[in-house]
MIDREN-995058 format. One record per residue (C-alpha): chain; residue in one letter; x, y, z. Coordinates in steps of 0.1 Angstrom, whole numbers. Example, Ala and Ser with C-alpha at 12.3 -4.5 7.8 and 13.67 -1.06 7.14 Angstrom:
2
+-----+------+-------+-------+-------+
| mol | type |    c1 |    c2 |    c3 |
+-----+------+-------+-------+-------+
|   A |    A |   123 |   -45 |    78 |
|   A |    S |   137 |   -11 |    71 |
+-----+------+-------+-------+-------+
***
This chain:
171
+-----+------+-------+-------+-------+
| mol | type |    c1 |    c2 |    c3 |
+-----+------+-------+-------+-------+
|   A |    M |   -60 |   100 |  -452 |
|   A |    C |   -94 |    85 |  -455 |
|   A |    V |  -118 |   103 |  -478 |
|   A |    E |  -141 |   117 |  -453 |
|   A |    A |  -111 |   134 |  -438 |
|   A |    F |  -101 |   149 |  -474 |
|   A |    A |  -135 |   162 |  -475 |
|   A |    V |  -140 |   180 |  -441 |
|   A |    R |  -108 |   201 |  -448 |
|   A |    Y |  -118 |   209 |  -483 |
|   A |    L |  -154 |   220 |  -471 |
|   A |    T |  -138 |   239 |  -444 |
|   A |    A |  -108 |   256 |  -466 |
|   A |    N |  -130 |   262 |  -495 |
|   A |    S |  -164 |   291 |  -496 |
|   A |    P |  -194 |   278 |  -511 |
|   A |    S |  -189 |   296 |  -542 |
|   A |    Q |  -154 |   285 |  -547 |
|   A |    I |  -168 |   246 |  -544 |
|   A |    I |  -195 |   254 |  -573 |
|   A |    V |  -168 |   267 |  -594 |
|   A |    N |  -142 |   235 |  -590 |
|   A |    F |  -172 |   215 |  -594 |
|   A |    L |  -181 |   229 |  -627 |
|   A |    Q |  -147 |   231 |  -636 |
|   A |    A |  -144 |   195 |  -633 |
|   A |    R |  -177 |   185 |  -652 |
|   A |    A |  -164 |   207 |  -679 |
|   A |    M |  -130 |   186 |  -681 |
|   A |    N |  -149 |   154 |  -680 |
|   A |    S |  -173 |   163 |  -708 |
|   A |    D |  -145 |   176 |  -729 |
|   A |    L |  -124 |   142 |  -722 |
|   A |    K |  -154 |   124 |  -734 |
|   A |    A |  -157 |   148 |  -765 |
|   A |    T |  -118 |   141 |  -771 |
|   A |    R |  -127 |   101 |  -768 |
|   A |    T |  -157 |   103 |  -790 |
|   A |    Q |  -136 |   122 |  -816 |
|   A |    L |  -108 |    98 |  -818 |
|   A |    I |  -129 |    67 |  -818 |
|   A |    R |  -150 |    87 |  -850 |
|   A |    D |  -114 |    94 |  -865 |
|   A |    V |  -103 |    56 |  -862 |
|   A |    L |  -135 |    43 |  -876 |
|   A |    L |  -134 |    66 |  -906 |
|   A |    L |   -96 |    57 |  -911 |
|   A |    Q |  -106 |    16 |  -910 |
|   A |    V |  -134 |    22 |  -935 |
|   A |    K |  -109 |    44 |  -957 |
|   A |    L |   -83 |    19 |  -953 |
|   A |    L |  -105 |    -6 |  -966 |
|   A |    I |  -119 |    17 |  -992 |
|   A |    G |   -83 |    18 | -1003 |
|   A |    A |   -75 |   -19 | -1001 |
|   A |    A |  -102 |   -25 | -1023 |
|   A |    R |   -92 |     3 | -1049 |
|   A |    D |   -57 |   -14 | -1047 |
|   A |    L |   -69 |   -51 | -1058 |
|   A |    A |   -90 |   -38 | -1084 |
|   A |    V |   -61 |   -16 | -1100 |
|   A |    V |   -36 |   -48 | -1098 |
|   A |    P |   -51 |   -65 | -1126 |
|   A |    V |   -57 |   -30 | -1148 |
|   A |    T |   -23 |   -19 | -1141 |
|   A |    L |    -9 |   -53 | -1153 |
|   A |    A |   -32 |   -52 | -1188 |
|   A |    A |   -25 |   -12 | -1192 |
|   A |    A |     9 |   -21 | -1192 |
|   A |    L |     8 |   -50 | -1213 |
|   A |    L |   -12 |   -29 | -1237 |
|   A |    D |    14 |    -6 | -1237 |
|   A |    L |    42 |   -29 | -1246 |
|   A |    I |    21 |   -48 | -1274 |
|   A |    L |    14 |   -14 | -1291 |
|   A |    S |    49 |     3 | -1280 |
|   A |    K |    65 |     0 | -1317 |
|   A |    S |    35 |    21 | -1330 |
|   A |    Q |    32 |    50 | -1305 |
|   A |    S |    43 |    57 | -1273 |
|   A |    P |    33 |    43 | -1237 |
|   A |    R |     2 |    61 | -1226 |
|   A |    F |   -23 |    31 | -1210 |
|   A |    F |    -2 |    28 | -1178 |
|   A |    H |     1 |    59 | -1174 |
|   A |    Q |   -36 |    70 | -1175 |
|   A |    V |   -41 |    45 | -1147 |
|   A |    L |   -15 |    60 | -1125 |
|   A |    R |   -31 |    95 | -1130 |
|   A |    M |   -64 |    73 | -1123 |
|   A |    G |   -50 |    59 | -1089 |
|   A |    E |   -34 |    93 | -1078 |
|   A |    R |   -68 |   107 | -1084 |
|   A |    S |   -87 |    79 | -1062 |
|   A |    D |   -60 |    87 | -1034 |
|   A |    Q |   -71 |   123 | -1032 |
|   A |    W |  -108 |   110 | -1034 |
|   A |    I |  -101 |    89 | -1004 |
|   A |    D |   -78 |   109 |  -987 |
|   A |    V |   -71 |    84 |  -962 |
|   A |    W |   -52 |   108 |  -936 |
|   A |    S |   -75 |   136 |  -938 |
|   A |    A |   -85 |   134 |  -901 |
|   A |    A |   -48 |   145 |  -895 |
|   A |    R |   -58 |   180 |  -903 |
|   A |    H |   -79 |   208 |  -889 |
|   A |    E |  -119 |   208 |  -894 |
|   A |    S |  -116 |   237 |  -914 |
|   A |    E |   -93 |   225 |  -943 |
|   A |    Q |  -112 |   212 |  -973 |
|   A |    R |  -117 |   177 |  -973 |
|   A |    G |  -121 |   144 |  -999 |
|   A |    P |  -154 |   133 | -1015 |
|   A |    V |  -154 |   103 |  -990 |
|   A |    D |  -152 |   119 |  -962 |
|   A |    S |  -187 |   141 |  -974 |
|   A |    I |  -200 |   107 |  -981 |
|   A |    L |  -187 |    90 |  -947 |
|   A |    A |  -204 |   124 |  -932 |
|   A |    T |  -238 |   117 |  -946 |
|   A |    V |  -236 |    81 |  -934 |
|   A |    E |  -227 |    96 |  -899 |
|   A |    E |  -254 |   120 |  -901 |
|   A |    V |  -281 |    90 |  -911 |
|   A |    V |  -270 |    66 |  -884 |
|   A |    R |  -270 |    95 |  -857 |
|   A |    D |  -299 |   106 |  -863 |
|   A |    P |  -329 |    82 |  -869 |
|   A |    K |  -353 |   106 |  -886 |
|   A |    V |  -328 |   122 |  -910 |
|   A |    G |  -323 |    85 |  -921 |
|   A |    A |  -358 |    74 |  -925 |
|   A |    H |  -364 |   105 |  -946 |
|   A |    R |  -332 |   100 |  -969 |
|   A |    A |  -343 |    64 |  -970 |
|   A |    R |  -379 |    76 |  -982 |
|   A |    V |  -359 |    99 | -1005 |
|   A |    L |  -338 |    73 | -1022 |
|   A |    K |  -365 |    47 | -1024 |
|   A |    R |  -390 |    72 | -1045 |
|   A |    W |  -358 |    81 | -1068 |
|   A |    A |  -350 |    43 | -1074 |
|   A |    E |  -391 |    35 | -1081 |
|   A |    R |  -389 |    69 | -1104 |
|   A |    Q |  -358 |    50 | -1120 |
|   A |    V |  -373 |    14 | -1122 |
|   A |    T |  -403 |    30 | -1143 |
|   A |    R |  -383 |    48 | -1165 |
|   A |    A |  -362 |    19 | -1173 |
|   A |    R |  -399 |    -3 | -1178 |
|   A |    Q |  -412 |    26 | -1201 |
|   A |    R |  -379 |    24 | -1219 |
|   A |    I |  -373 |   -14 | -1227 |
|   A |    K |  -417 |   -16 | -1231 |
|   A |    P |  -424 |   -36 | -1264 |
|   A |    D |  -437 |   -16 | -1294 |
|   A |    S |  -447 |   -44 | -1311 |
|   A |    P |  -477 |   -67 | -1299 |
|   A |    S |  -458 |  -100 | -1313 |
|   A |    T |  -436 |   -99 | -1285 |
|   A |    D |  -466 |  -102 | -1258 |
|   A |    I |  -469 |  -140 | -1250 |
|   A |    V |  -506 |  -154 | -1254 |
|   A |    E |  -517 |  -182 | -1231 |
|   A |    T |  -539 |  -205 | -1248 |
|   A |    K |  -562 |  -234 | -1235 |
|   A |    P |  -555 |  -269 | -1243 |
|   A |    D |  -586 |  -272 | -1258 |
|   A |    Q |  -582 |  -240 | -1282 |
|   A |    K |  -561 |  -240 | -1310 |
|   A |    A |  -535 |  -211 | -1320 |
+-----+------+-------+-------+-------+
***
C-alpha cells in the first residue's frame, strides 16, 4: 500500500479532532523519547566520569595501603594493626562519596557529594550565564586568596628588600 492511499484512508476514517489528538500524542511520545535518550546519555557520561574518579582514587590508594600495611607490620610488636584498617575505612568513605551507581536510583533519593559537584558542572555547561557568573565569583575569590597570601608573606624587615645599585655607585 502506498503512503498516499494510507493517508486518504486515515483522513476519511477519522474526524479532524481525532487526527489532532493522534498528532499531539505522537508528538508527546517523540518528546518523551528524546527526553529518555537525553537522560540515558547524561547517565552514561556521569557513570564514566565517576568510574574515572574511582580509578584515579584506586591508583592513589594502592601505595598508601601498602605503606600502611608495612607500617603496621613494623609496629606489630608494640601495637595492634591500625593504619591499614584506617585506609580501608577511608576507601569505604570515598566509595560512598563517589557513589558510582547512583544513576540506578530514583531522582528523589539522596546521592553522594560527587553527584552535586557534577550537577553544578552540568548546570554551568548548560547555562552559559550561570557559568560566566560562577567563573567571575571564583575569580574574585581567587584574587582575594592571593592578596591574603601576599599579605601573610610580606616581609616585616627592610633587610630582605633587594636594592638596585648602578655600576658607578658604591653600595
